[in-house]
N, C-alpha and C positions, 0 to 999 in steps of 0.2 A: 317479411316481418309482419307481425300482427298490428292491428289498428291501435291497440293499447300501447305497444312499443313505440310506434311512430309518434303518438301523442306525447309520450314521456320524453322522447328525444327532442321533439320540437319545444317542449317546455324547458328542458335543460339548456337548449341553445338560446332561448329568449332570456333566461336568467343570466347566462354567461355574458350575453351582449350588454345587458343592463349593468352588470358588475364592471365591465370594462369602461363604459361611458360615465359611470357615477363619479369617479374621482375628478374628472375634468370639470364637471358641473358644480362640484362642491368647493372648488378653489376660491380663496378669498379674492374679492375684487381689487384690493389694494396691491396685489402682486401680479396682476395680469400683464403679460408682455406688451410692449409698445407695438401697436398696430399702425400701419401706414405704409407709404411708399418706401421701397427698399433703396439703399445706396446713398442716402442723404444723411449728413451729420447735423445735429441740432445746433452745435456750436463747436468752435475749435478749442474750447476750454476743457481740458481733460485732467486738471489737477486743482486742488484747493488754492494753491499759490496763484495760478492763472485766473481763477474766479475772483480772488481778492484784488488782483492787479488790474484786470481788464473787464470784469463782469459788469453788466448793466442791469438796472432794475427791471424786473419782469422777464429777463432773458432765461430761457430754458437750457439746462445743462444736464449731462449724464456723467456721473462719476462713479468710480469704484473705490471702496474703502470699508471701514468698519465703524459701527456705533460703539463707542468706547465708554461713554459716561452719560448718565441721566442727570440733567440739570434742573428741570422742573417736570410737571406732569406731561407736557407735550414737547419739551425741548431737550435735545440730545446733542452730545458732542460727536462729530463725525470726523474720523481720521483717515487720511489717504495713505498710500504706500510710502510716500516721502516723509510721513510723520506730521504733516501740516493738519491743522484742525479748523473746523468751522461749526457754528451752531446750526442745527437742523430742527425744523418743526414737523412733528408727526401729529396731524390732527386726530383727536380721539374719536371722531365720527367715522373712521376707517378701521379696518381690521389689519393690524400690523403684527399679528401673533407669530408670523413666520420669521420675523427678525429676532435674532439672538445676539446678545452682547458679544462683541469681539469676533463675530462671524462675518466673513467677506460677503458684501452685497454690492449690487449695482443700483444706484438711485437715479431717478429722473426727477429733477426739482426746478423750481422757479426761484430765481434770485430775488430776495427782498432786501432792498438797499435804501437807506436814508442817509442823512448828513453824517450821523455818528456810527451807525451800526450796519452790519450785513449778516443775513441769515439765508438759509435755503429752506424753502417750503416744499417738502417732499410730496410729489404727486403719485409716484409709484416706486416700488422697490422689488428687487428680485434677488433672492439668495443665490450665491455662487458656490457655496460649499454644501 
C-alpha cells in the first residue's frame, strides 16, 4: 500500500474509535450506574409499601417504578408495580432528561422523613425501557 493510503486508513480508524467512545462520555451524570462493591443490597426495602412501613430517615433505597405525575417543579409522584405511590424529589441542578412520564425506571434515593411526611430524594435514575 502507498503511504497516502496508510495515512487515510489510520485517520479513519482514529475517527471510528472516537465515535465509539463519544456516547459514553456524553451521558448525563444523573443516570450513571451505581458503582461500588458487587453483591450487596442497599436495603431490604423493595416496594413503596415497605419504604412507608419500615423506612428510616436518610436510608438509601433502590426501587423500580414509573414517574406518573408532576406535583411541583421538583416533586413528582412515583408509582411502583403494586400501584403504591410516593412523592419523589428530582433536584433541578441535575440532568433528568432521560426520564419520561410513565416509563419504567430504577431509582436510587434517600428517604426524607419527618413527623408528618415522607419523600424520596432521588440521587440517580436509570431507564429500564
